[in-house]
N, C-alpha and C positions, 0 to 999 in steps of 0.2 A: 333861696330866699333866706334872709337873716331871721333868726328866731331868738326870742327871749323866754326863758323858763323862769317863772316867778310864782309868787303866792298872792292872790288877789286880796287876801285879808291882812297882808303885811304892810304896815304904814311906810316902811322904808322902801319897799318895792314900788308902791304907788307913787311915792315922791320921786323916785328915780324915773319911772315911766313918764310922769308929767314933764320932767326936764329934758326928755328926748326930743330931737328935732321932729316936728309934726310931719314933714314931708318924707321922712324915711319910712319905708314899708316893711314893718316887722310882722312876723307871725307870732302872736302872743299865746303862750302855752301855760295855763294855770295848772300847776302841778297837783293841786288838791282836787280840782274838778276832773282832771284828766291825767291820771298817774303816768309817770314816766315808764316807757317800755324798755325791755331788755336791749333792743336795737338802739334806742336813744341813749341809754346810759353807756353802752359800748362805744358809740360814736363820740360821746363826751370824753370817755376815758382815752380813746385814741388821740383826741386833740389835746387833752390835758397831760397825758403821760401816766396818770394813776387815778384810781378810784379815791384814794385818800385826799387828793387835791380837790375833789368834788364834795367831800364829806364835811359837814358842819359840826365842829366840836363845841359850838355854842348852843346847840339844840338842847332843850330841857330834857328830852328823853335820853340824851347822852349821859346826863348827870343822874337822872332817876334810875336808869338801867345799870348804873355804875360801870359804864363802858370805859371810862378814863383809867380804871384800874385793871383793865384787861389788855392783853396784847392782841390787837386786831390785825388781821391779814387783809390783803387786797380783796379776797373773796368775801370777807366779813363786811368791808366797807360797801361793796356792791350789794350784798344781801340787805343790809340795813337801809340803804338808799332806796332800793326797790320796795322794801316792806313799808316804809313810812316817809312821806314827802318831807317831813321836818329835818331829815338828815341831809338833804341836799343844800349845800351852801348857796344862798340866793342873793341876787338873781344870777342866772347863767345866761350869757349872751353868746351866740354863735354868729359871727359876722365874717363873711367872706372866708369861711373855713378856718377861722381863728376863734379860740374860745377865751372868754373873759368870765372869771368866776368871783362872785362875791360883790360886796358893796363898799369896799374901801375907796377912799378918795382917789388914790393912785389908779386903781382899777377903772373907776368911772372916767377919769381923764383919758385913759387909753381907749375906752369905749367911744368917747366923744371924738377922739382923733380918728378912730377907725371909721366913723360915720361921715367924715368930711370927704 
């Protein structure tokens, strides 16, 4: 089953979800209400190639924790994503064992093509 990892309180995520085809059967995973498991993050990493690809450098905690001035490893990225949902770049779609990360226009076009 195709899945979307999102944040229910995020306006951008809500807008994207509204734009999805109604007939497509997604499993919706609100990462704030139901934190990501180690198995889920490891599957995402396997599909994306790295934890860094899943990590949001736009997160307010990234700035407030001064992480931009630290040299982070893959283990650090994984640890931070598991510790706090805000570090996951959102939304994350897994469609037919392909991963689509983030809300860029190009990424959303690829998601829509994958749903056809």
